[in-house]
C-alpha angles and dihedrals in degrees: 000000000000092000090050092056091048091055092048092052092050092050090050092052092048091051091051093051091051091050091051092049092051090051093051091050092051092052092049090050090056091058109099126206089244093060091055090050090051091051092051091045088051091052092049099081092043092052092046091049090049092049091048091051090049090051092050091048090052090051091048091050094050093045093044092049091051092048091049091052089050092051089049092054092048092050092050091051091047092049091050092051094049095041097238114181113266093237093052091044092053092045094049092047092050092046092050093047092051092048094048094047090049089052090048091052092053091048090052092047091051088051090054091053097254114149103240096177094084091045091053091048093053092046091047092053093047091048091050094050091047094048092050092051092047098037098124094042091049089049089053091046092049089049092051092052089049093050092049093048101039094037101209083165138000139203108297096029120123109230136179121209137157092273096052142285138267148114115308106244099170139011113198131176092257107019139029121209125211126194111215124216089256091054100258124140119230116193113200127184111246092228090064093049092047093051100042140061115278122187113208103204096185098041089105126054094232134044130196113242109214121184129174126191131176125227130189120266090242093053123101103267096191092049092050091050090051091052092050094049092047094052090050094047096047097046109104093219096055112094122231093222124081093037124246121261127205119182146154104262102187146334108244130191094266106008146040109239112220120192133199130190131192138149128249137173111274092242091053096049104101096037091051093045093051094044096048091046091055092046092051090057094048094044093048091049090050093048093047094245112154120228105200120223133181114275132187121211114204117201117197114209115198116211105210091181 
């Protein structure tokens, strides 16, 4: 019985297949040669329009690529003239190239009839989410680019900022490293440096060396001023021009404050300051000029009761 049912099912399937084939042949026989010609003629304008769009897209791509290369060459020449750091130069050229090619792709897609509005909306949302999550890092990165381009300081300069002071040993795109006088490394985010006051001590070739010292009211004022002026004039690091100035700065509670000003090369500043300060103390001691200092008198009261 089972074999009988299998034969019946096979016969039914074969009959259905024959029926479908006959129906397809009937439909094909109803197609006339004129209908095929009409279909091809209808596709003609569409194919021509598509071909024209592809041709325009190709022209746009070639012209856009040539324009992008021209912009790249102009940027390279400008960076060389202004002395922009190599790292920043490469980054800005790559960023500009990527942005221009992205714009070119959107122009070509629009020419081909693609709706770019939805693509822009998705990209805008993704960019916003990414920028919010990386806000601090992007701020430091932007600060690094500004520092490298504007050059408020460079490697080797001695700077002072709210986070410390030292010699700039490295300027990166995100962080700047300072080497302190006691050989410590301070790493500072570039965003902080770009948005705060930074004093570049070595930006100029010369620095003014100001020293102030107090002498007692009973000491010889003119003699003290003469000693100060002589120490400045005889020191090899102090420049002859501009001239040295020695003056009475103020009259304190227990001392007369005498000031002296002279100019030295920026690299000689600290050595000259320390050396002259030491010589002032030795010269004043030798001349008998008193340098007042705070004193505390302690009185011991004995209670005999």
